[in-house]
N, C-alpha and C positions, 0 to 999 in steps of 0.2 A: 505463508513462507512455506522452505518448505521443509522436509522433514526433521533434519538434524532440527532447525530452530521448534520443533515443537517442545512443549515447557512439558517439564518432566516433574512431578510434581514435593517430591522428595527432596530437588535440589535447588526448581526454580521459586520457590515461593518461600519468600524469607518474610521476616519479620523491618518493622523501619529502623527497628535502631539496631541490629545488626547493621543493616546500609551505612544509615548515623558511622558505628565505629570502623565498617572496612569499607567504603563508598572505595577508593582508586581498586581497590583490588573483584570490584562491582562491575564495574567499569573495563576494566581489562578485560574481566571475564565476557566480557556481554559484545564486547568487539573480536576475538577471539571466537571463540565457541557460536558468535550471530544465532546467539538464545534468545526470550526474552526472559529479565526476571520477575514473577507480578510480588509485589514489596505488599505485606497487611499492618491496617493499625486496628492494634484491639480485636485483632485477631481476624478483620473482612477487608478482601484483597481493597487497595489503596492506591496506589497504580500502575503500572506497567510499564519496563524501562527492557525499551530494544537499540537497539542497533542503528545508527543514522539511516544505512545502506542498506539493513531491512527495513526501517522507516519508509523513504524515500519505495525501495519497492513496491508494499503494499498502497501505498498512494496511487501510485504511477498504475498498477490495477484496480483496482476503485475507479479510477478515473474509464480506463479504457470501458472497466463492465457499462460502467454512466454513459456512457457511447453509445455502448453496442443494444443498451437497453434503451436509451431515444432512438435508435438505429429502430429497430425494433415501433419502436411505437410511428414511428414516419412512413416501415413500411405497411401497416395493422392498417393507417388513415391513408394512405394511400399515394399520400403525401414523395412519391418516388418520381424519378426523372429514367427516360431510357437512355443508355449503352451510347446513343450516338446523337440526343442529343448532348449529355457532356459534352463530348467531343467536342460538338459546337460549337458550345457553350466555353466550352476551351480556348478554342482557336479564336472565339473572338474579344476572348480576353489577349491573350495572347499578341494578335495582332492591335490592339487596343496599347497597347508596351512599347511599338515600333514605330 
C-alpha cells in the first residue's frame, strides 16, 4: 500500500456495529481515499476492508515477490541457463511456429 493507504488508528479502525449502520459511507470512503478500514468485533480486529484496485495491487505485488524468491532459489541451486542458451531456445521455439 502507498503512504496514503496507511492505517490511521483514530479514523480507520471502526467497530462492526458502525459499519453496519453506515456501510455505504464506509464503502465510499474506501473507494475515494484508497485507505483500508479495520473492523473490530468485541474489541478485537475482525476484518480489513480495502478498495478492489488496492487489493489487486497487493495481490500482484505478492505474486511478483514470490516469483523473485523462486528465481533466487533457482539461481542459488544453479538452475540457470546462460543468455546464449536462452536465446537459442527461443529461436528453436519460434522456428517450430513457422
